[in-house]
C-alpha positions as CSV (number, residue, x, y, z in Angstrom):
1,M,-36.2,-20.1,-45.0
2,R,-38.2,-19.3,-41.9
3,S,-40.4,-16.2,-41.9
4,S,-40.8,-14.3,-38.7
5,I,-43.0,-11.4,-37.6
6,A,-40.6,-9.4,-35.3
7,S,-36.9,-9.5,-34.9
8,G,-36.9,-8.9,-31.2
9,R,-33.8,-6.6,-31.3
10,P,-33.2,-3.0,-32.3
11,P,-32.6,-2.8,-36.1
12,L,-30.3,-0.3,-37.8
13,S,-28.4,-0.3,-34.5
14,A,-29.5,1.4,-31.3
15,R,-28.5,4.8,-32.7
16,A,-30.8,4.7,-35.6
17,G,-33.8,3.7,-33.5
18,L,-36.0,2.0,-36.1
19,I,-38.8,-0.3,-34.9
20,G,-38.0,-3.7,-36.5
21,A,-39.7,-6.6,-38.2
22,L,-38.9,-8.8,-41.0
23,W,-40.1,-8.5,-44.6
24,L,-40.0,-10.9,-47.5
25,V,-39.4,-10.0,-51.1
26,V,-40.4,-12.5,-53.8
27,L,-37.2,-13.6,-55.4
28,A,-37.2,-15.7,-58.6
29,G,-34.6,-18.4,-59.2
30,P,-33.1,-19.3,-62.6
31,A,-35.5,-20.8,-65.1
32,G,-36.3,-24.4,-64.4
33,A,-34.5,-24.4,-61.1
34,Q,-36.1,-25.3,-57.7
35,T,-37.1,-22.1,-56.0
36,L,-35.5,-21.4,-52.7
37,P,-37.3,-19.6,-49.9
38,P,-36.5,-15.9,-50.5
39,P,-33.9,-14.2,-48.3
40,Q,-35.6,-12.0,-45.7
41,L,-35.4,-8.3,-45.6
42,E,-35.3,-6.2,-42.6
43,H,-38.4,-4.0,-42.6
44,P,-39.3,-1.3,-40.0
45,R,-42.8,-2.0,-38.7
46,T,-45.4,0.7,-38.1
47,P,-46.9,0.6,-34.6
48,D,-50.7,0.1,-34.7
49,R,-51.2,3.6,-33.2
50,L,-50.0,5.1,-36.5
51,S,-52.6,3.5,-38.7
52,D,-54.4,6.8,-38.6
53,P,-52.3,9.1,-40.9
54,R,-53.2,12.1,-38.7
55,L,-51.1,10.5,-35.9
56,A,-47.9,10.2,-38.1
57,A,-45.9,13.0,-36.5
58,T,-42.7,12.6,-38.6
59,A,-41.7,11.7,-42.1
60,V,-40.3,8.4,-40.9
61,E,-43.5,7.4,-39.2
62,Q,-45.5,8.5,-42.2
63,M,-43.3,6.3,-44.5
64,Q,-43.7,3.4,-42.2
65,R,-47.5,3.7,-42.2
66,L,-47.6,4.0,-46.0
67,I,-45.3,1.0,-46.6
68,R,-47.4,-1.1,-44.2
69,E,-50.5,-0.2,-46.2
70,G,-48.9,-0.9,-49.5
71,A,-48.7,2.7,-50.7
72,Y,-45.1,2.5,-51.9
73,E,-45.2,5.4,-54.4
74,A,-46.6,7.6,-51.7
75,A,-43.9,6.5,-49.3
76,L,-41.3,7.5,-51.9
77,A,-43.0,10.9,-52.4
78,E,-42.8,11.4,-48.6
79,A,-39.1,10.7,-48.7
80,G,-38.7,13.4,-51.4
81,R,-40.5,15.9,-49.3
82,A,-38.3,15.2,-46.3
83,G,-35.3,16.6,-48.0
84,E,-31.7,15.5,-48.1
85,R,-30.8,17.2,-44.8
86,H,-33.4,15.5,-42.8
87,P,-31.9,14.5,-39.4
88,R,-33.2,11.0,-39.7
89,R,-32.2,10.6,-43.3
90,V,-30.6,7.1,-42.8
91,E,-34.0,5.8,-41.8
92,I,-35.7,7.6,-44.7
93,D,-33.3,6.1,-47.2
94,F,-33.7,2.7,-45.7
95,L,-37.5,2.9,-46.0
96,S,-37.0,4.2,-49.6
97,G,-35.1,1.0,-50.4
98,V,-37.9,-1.1,-49.0
99,A,-40.5,0.8,-51.0
100,Q,-38.4,0.5,-54.2
101,S,-38.0,-3.2,-53.7
102,R,-41.7,-3.7,-53.3
103,L,-42.4,-1.8,-56.5
104,G,-40.0,-4.1,-58.4
105,R,-37.6,-1.2,-58.9
106,T,-34.7,-3.5,-58.1
107,D,-31.9,-1.5,-59.6
108,E,-32.9,1.6,-57.7
109,A,-33.3,-0.4,-54.4
110,I,-29.9,-2.0,-54.9
111,A,-28.4,1.5,-55.5
112,T,-30.1,2.8,-52.3
113,F,-28.9,-0.1,-50.1
114,E,-25.4,0.1,-51.6
115,A,-25.2,3.8,-50.7
116,L,-26.3,3.0,-47.2
117,T,-23.5,0.4,-46.8
118,R,-21.0,2.9,-48.0
119,D,-22.3,5.8,-45.8
120,Y,-23.1,3.7,-42.7
121,P,-20.8,0.6,-42.9
122,E,-21.5,-0.1,-39.2
123,L,-25.2,-0.9,-39.9
124,A,-25.9,-4.6,-40.6
125,E,-29.5,-4.3,-42.0
126,P,-28.7,-2.6,-45.3
127,Y,-26.2,-5.4,-46.1
128,N,-28.9,-8.0,-45.4
129,N,-31.4,-6.3,-47.7
130,L,-28.8,-5.7,-50.4
131,A,-27.8,-9.4,-50.2
132,A,-31.5,-10.5,-50.6
133,L,-31.8,-8.4,-53.8
134,Y,-28.5,-9.8,-55.1
135,A,-29.9,-13.3,-54.5
136,G,-33.1,-12.4,-56.3
137,R,-30.9,-11.8,-59.4
138,D,-29.1,-15.1,-58.8
139,E,-25.9,-13.3,-58.0
140,L,-25.3,-15.8,-55.2
141,E,-21.6,-15.1,-54.6
142,R,-22.3,-11.4,-54.2
143,A,-25.1,-12.2,-51.8
144,R,-22.9,-14.6,-49.8
145,A,-20.1,-12.0,-49.5
146,T,-22.6,-9.3,-48.5
147,L,-24.2,-11.4,-45.8
148,E,-20.8,-12.3,-44.4
149,Q,-20.1,-8.6,-44.1
150,A,-23.4,-8.1,-42.2
151,I,-22.3,-10.8,-39.8
152,R,-18.9,-9.2,-39.4
153,V,-20.6,-6.0,-38.5
154,Q,-23.1,-7.7,-36.1
155,P,-22.1,-11.2,-35.2
156,S,-25.4,-11.9,-33.4
157,Y,-27.5,-11.0,-36.4
158,A,-29.6,-14.1,-36.6
159,L,-31.5,-13.2,-39.8
160,A,-28.2,-12.7,-41.7
161,H,-27.0,-16.1,-40.5
162,E,-30.2,-17.7,-41.6
163,N,-30.1,-16.0,-45.0
164,L,-26.5,-17.0,-45.5
165,G,-27.4,-20.6,-44.8
166,D,-30.1,-20.3,-47.5
167,V,-27.7,-18.8,-50.0
168,L,-25.1,-21.5,-49.3
169,L,-27.8,-24.1,-49.8
170,R,-28.5,-22.6,-53.2
171,L,-24.8,-22.7,-54.1
172,A,-24.6,-26.3,-52.9
173,R,-27.6,-27.2,-55.1
174,R,-25.8,-25.8,-58.1
175,Q,-22.9,-28.1,-57.5
176,Y,-25.0,-31.2,-56.8
177,D,-27.0,-30.5,-60.0
178,V,-23.8,-30.4,-62.1
179,A,-22.7,-33.6,-60.5
180,A,-26.0,-35.3,-61.1
181,R,-26.0,-34.3,-64.8
182,S,-22.5,-35.6,-65.4
183,A,-21.9,-38.8,-67.4
184,S,-20.0,-40.1,-64.5
185,T,-22.6,-39.2,-61.9
186,T,-22.9,-41.2,-58.8
187,A,-26.0,-42.3,-56.9
188,T,-24.8,-40.3,-53.9
189,A,-24.7,-37.0,-55.9
190,T,-28.2,-37.6,-57.2
191,R,-29.5,-38.5,-53.7
192,K,-28.0,-35.3,-52.2
193,L,-29.7,-33.2,-54.9
194,E,-33.0,-34.9,-54.1
195,L,-32.5,-34.2,-50.4
196,V,-31.7,-30.5,-51.0
197,D,-34.7,-30.1,-53.2
198,E,-36.9,-31.8,-50.5
199,L,-35.5,-29.4,-47.9
200,I,-36.2,-26.4,-50.2
201,R,-39.8,-27.7,-50.8
202,R,-40.5,-28.1,-47.2
203,T,-39.2,-24.7,-46.1
204,T,-40.5,-22.5,-48.9
205,P,-43.3,-20.2,-47.6
206,E,-46.5,-19.5,-49.5
207,P,-46.2,-16.4,-51.7
208,E,-47.1,-13.2,-49.8
209,R,-50.2,-11.3,-50.7
210,E,-49.9,-7.6,-51.4
211,P,-51.6,-5.6,-48.6
212,P,-54.7,-3.6,-49.5
213,G,-53.8,-0.5,-51.5
214,G,-50.6,-1.9,-53.0
215,Q,-49.2,-0.1,-56.0
């Protein structure tokens, strides 16, 4: 799966107004299986001018800065201080899900993104992030259905299309693997499995390093 630095389009819809980039979460496949490139998560990027915390004028900007610097617990604390009635709560909750994901608190992150898809069904990015977390738990059918919903919401969402392709590739690999292990296996099924594994190997990125100050 291709990694990118910036999405080049307004994330969380024009109404939400987040500054967009892509973020990868390390997703483990089933034991002994070829690891697929991890589905990519939408991640609001902090502008360089906010690297100084004194310039973070809002809770959202402060959370963006803290996440960029790897201070995920501090970002969640900032979300708590913002309060449930914060006018930009959708962005705060989205950033909370990102921080929870980076801390490995997958169940909490899933709950956060599921709530966002219920409360803001017109936003595509929470569906994408939720699907990436499902895929990380090898719940590929749920990931597929969730990415398809993201595309229904925003048909031009290139990242969701790419992630859906990767999920479908993983599903295809499962079937080729079953066929290759069968007593009546054919050379064609085995060759297809080898080709899928080669594609996965060639497109799997190097593991990301945690930014300085990661928690």
